C-alpha angles and dihedrals in degrees: 000000000000126000091254099049100085089050092048092052093045105054096164095052092046092047091053093047086054092051088048089053089049094051094047091050094051091050089050092049094054092044098051115106117237123231139152095246135353111299097252116137133154108255101254130183127185121204115200127189128181128209104166113222098010116133122238092259093049092048092049093051102037101038116008097049097051091047094046090052091057098035093049090068096062113119118249093018107151103178135013122185129170141188125199114193136153107323095337135091117191123183119184118202121196118191136198114280091244094057121105109238091215093055091045091055092054088055091048092052090049090051091051089050090051092051093045093093092058099043120095115277093222095065106136091212129018118244112285128197131203130196096238143109105243093207093054117104118243116269089216133006124201128193128203113205134166142166094206106034120072124244089240092059092045091051090051089050093049094047099041103039115008102043092044093050095043094047089058093064115105113256094023110125101181144353113209118197107208133183096031130033125201120315116263142176108248120203110200110196122212102225094198094054092045089053091049092052093043091239122143127215088247090057089054091047093049092049093051095045091049095049098050110057138142127193147123118303102179130228144265123239114191131176094274107004138044128206133190115220120236135167137185091252094136119081109204103166123073093226092056090068093061093077097052109117116232102179144331123253122185089348095304126107120248110210130199088251088061093059107025146035115239116204139166107250146130132291092244116023094179094079128076143171133197135190118202088343093307122114106253145164108242124205112202110195115200125186128232116258108270095016119130108253095206091054092045094051093044087057090050093047089051090053097046096078089051090051092047088059090053099052124080120269094249096057120088121208111204129187100224101181135359115192091199094066089072092038090055092044092050091049091049092049092052091046086055090048089052093052090047091051089051090054095046093047091050091051087053088055093050094048093051104037092042088210129111093200092051088049090052091053091050088043090058095044094053105052088036092058091045096047091046088054090061088061093052091044089057094056090044089059096245129144140222099259140138094273099046092046089045089054092052091045089056088039091064086078092046097041096050091048095078092048091047091052093048097044091045094053094047090050092051091054089050088051086057089057103266120140117251091256094049093042090052093050097045096037092049092047089049098048099035094095092048093054091049090047092051091049096047093046092047089051090051088062092058097048095083091050088062088060099052108129131230131019094316090053089053091051095049093045086076089048092052096045094047089054090046094050089051094049096050090045089051092050089052093050093044092053094047121019098030100056090042090055091046092055090053104032108034121092133185119270096262096049098053124082112246125238111233114250096017092100091062091048091046089054090054092051094048091049087050092052089050092050089050090052092055095044091046091056089049092051094047089058086058101047096145093055090048090052090051087053090052094051090048088053092053090049090046091054092056094043092050093047090055097046098035111107107250126211138170113232126344118258108265127215105220096160093249133097130185123202133193114211117204127191130175114305090241095054119131125230093250091050093047091050091054093050094045092052090051091052091046092051093050092050094045089058092065111108094226096050114089099173142020128194115193124191129175135172131072113286142100093322101040119037095204138030093244093058126081136180132225127190119195128194116205133205112267113278094252092057098055134058099210124077121229092264091054092047090052090051089052094048092051091057091049096055097035090091096056105106120234096006128103116194121200114196127201131179111235110247131205089223111064112177104159123079091203118085104221139179094244136033102257127050135207116183126202121200134181139153094243107069095194094049088048093051092051096050094042090058090050090050095048089050091054095046093051089054092051115094090218095070136063131186095015110183142165122225087213116109107188103149102074116135117248131193102210123192116213103204120209099217096191091052093047089050092054090052095046095245114146123208088234091059090050090051093046093049096050088046090052094049108041110012101073085242117204101224102167143013129234107206108214130186095262106007141023121240129197136229109226124203122205144142114266113275092252090066095049098067105077136030091228089076087074086083090068096053117101131202127197115262137169114346091000092296113158110242119192112236089230088068093063105026138043120222115231125184111219139148127253141170118281090204136020118207130197132187115196087348093303125112111266144183120203118210122195134193146168128218127256115244107284095013120123130217093239089058090050093049092052093043094055091056090048091051092049089055094045094053092043099240109195119252090236088071111077121201122198133170117240137200116352093001092052091050089048090053090051093048091046093051090050099043096089092046090047092055093043088049091052092048093047092048092048090049092051095049094046092044088055093046094048098033086227140115092201108049095058089058089055090054093046091052088074094064105073092064090055091052091051093050092046096050090043091051093049091047091048093054095043098251125141120233092259130172087268090055092049089053090053091053092051090049088052088061089062094045098045099044089056089073093054091045090055092048097046094043090059094040093055091044091052090047093048103035102033104029093237123160119258088249097051093040095055092042090054092043092052092050096045094045095042094093096048091042090053089046098051093045093050090044090056090042093053091043088059096038096082088054091055098044102035112098103184131119114317093012089128088079095044099046100070090047092052094043094049094048094046093045092047094046095049095053097038091050091053093049107031096057085067105027097051097061089045094051090044091057093044093051091044090057092050092048090053093050090050091051091050091049095051112049117213114265115264112234114248117243115259116270117243114250126212117298089020095294122140117227 
């Protein structure tokens, strides 16, 4: 009894099982989360520490180094990078993919606690960490603008209410408030008046710190009543600070209002943000690594109406960008592509089987298999994303194959005069092993994909498993429901109503089969020449693989662009603001740009003061003719005329691997123990890369030309005058570092009192001569008396990788250049310029993952071949026949690579997946031929020649059906141009190109190779006689065992 017989004889039970599968699949479909790509991210944590006014080298030594020492000991840490810039230390930690991010953050907090004893005591805020990839684009950006409410009030609103509420949403990793930090009271000292009164900056700081305090005061508990004790020790209003007495001169009090201006301002007035040219407070919302972006944004969307009710009427809350809009559009497009593929594949079945009833049966099996897959995907924890839906789209060709083979074989038995029931029983019994063979060998193709390493391997694991689920489900449906429906629905040719027009098409197919018969006989007379063509195809596969341009992932059009603006390293904040505004205005004028956010100032977004950031939102892909690459080229031309400003554009991608934000897409990092030597050779390498035609937008993240006003303190002279180094340090900190000297405790937030010199004194280093420090007996000593001012240069940012000095280089590719060529060229250039071995260069981010995937590609293909061979050898109990089947694969590789090159596509990871899928499709043709040939030899005693010829003719129609089904399943991927089509196009092109060439060749090469290997096998059997059985051994007492 065959596997299918119980299901054929019990139609009601089989039908109900099909309905159960359908309901389960539909429930799974509506429960699956939606995302752009599988939720696989490196667990990443960023630690941020602020020390306002500290230079990069001070930040590096006082903050970054102690933190790195502790953080570098955390288990499963794969990468640690840091940047130390003006007042800010940022350490990015990337962990192994298997590390749980919540467990990693606990270790991070423990490391921060361990470093607390070494960190400076005057940090205004302790180090904070966020579960976020700092290089990842925000999933949503909000802007607060108003014509009536001040920026200070909006900053307070954003920091106190909005950021807190948004950060509570599941999946949100960090909410950054840009363009205005917390409100603060700013005390701006008049250095001239302080000198006239003989008052130091430290006197001013001490007076303010002592006047604004808050602490416990106790309580009174009498015989009958109890009281708590309170006092007006807090000063909340700026005007109230004016009356604080600093000192007495000539018997009269000198107040703060006499020597300083007190204003309501912000903690840091050297940052700014604009939306559409209007000053704004920007909220960048980033997701946690691994969180579902659709769910996170849905939570944010649900919270926004509540937030809008909390903000004043004059404040406008605008959604600037929403990454999920393009994600939803992309998923909708691929869902439509899937439906189109199902329709095209069903049409192929109708054309070849020439029966509406048979088409209905296949039309039930195909969607049922796909829908059932959704239920299994739900339990496997997958999502509806571009890759899983692409897998099912390609899977339409795979999934229908089993049904086609089953239906076609049953129809053939009916044409021989059997009843539908008998034809179903005998046909299913005959073809059952073939269906299982097809399924097992197809699963064997996907097994190597499950072992791809790195982030890309994790992503495509879901792709491979989704296809595997669909194929297994298809086999189950084809062995149960399909033969049962055939036994009940199919009728003989004369009993079924004919579909108009199909007779003509059927005639064409029959004439094609006859032409194939004649050409096959002609080819079999020239077997040596055919074998030569086969070997040439194998050689061509290797040659094309070597010369084909290789890439990582295609550039996506997500309707979002980020840009890094860079001015001279000595640029002031005011000048940077003017240049940034000019760039934003030029970009805003582009017809495809609907929104521009501009941010400048050193902080969490920009590492240095001469660097700014622009975020552009484009029209949806369907509303513009130009792709994102064309828009970027247009924008480059628009900003090229802005003097003193360089703008680096990047398209936002759904896959963000690097933890370092850079000016260009690909990163190459140099590290060494000697920072000076590293800087020298990094400059040489950048110069060479800029001269090389393969590279564009080459830049270095090193900023070593910043101006520095260095004080050379004469320690002996200072000692004679009673001036301590600490006093000089404190005075400079008070005057120029926006020093936070006191805290105002509000109802819902805490606000700082910031001490600084008046802005007029902060414009030129020569003003240092007017600064006084306390000396012997409280006398005020000018700094110029104990120190000499020297103007030098210094780095604006200090970068480390794994605690070593590093310089990150970034680059884009020239049009037509591939990442593989660029990777090789960098190594060639390093050798040519003689870079010392003490400087180590490694690719980072996308380029690093590309190098990993490139090194594993050959092994991945070999693993697929070996796995297929082993599975087929087990199924056929033969060493020879699997080779015949594998011989069909090189032609598919040649066709796929040629198609990719013809359409200007790199052999990317997507293209490689297409080639591996082709192995599963193409070998099916050989399996169907060889199955019937072997059966004919064994059961009917036919010769090898007659058996393979008959197999080719009998299987011509199902082979053409399955090939066209796979081709039409991939066709929508190749021709569709909607949102997200950049990922789908290489897959469709490679499969179509491989199918067309392999179909043309393997229909002829497979029988020739079958006969050649059969001859070799027979010669081997003749040369090695069968072993003669040994005589039985005599047992005890003369008995034979």
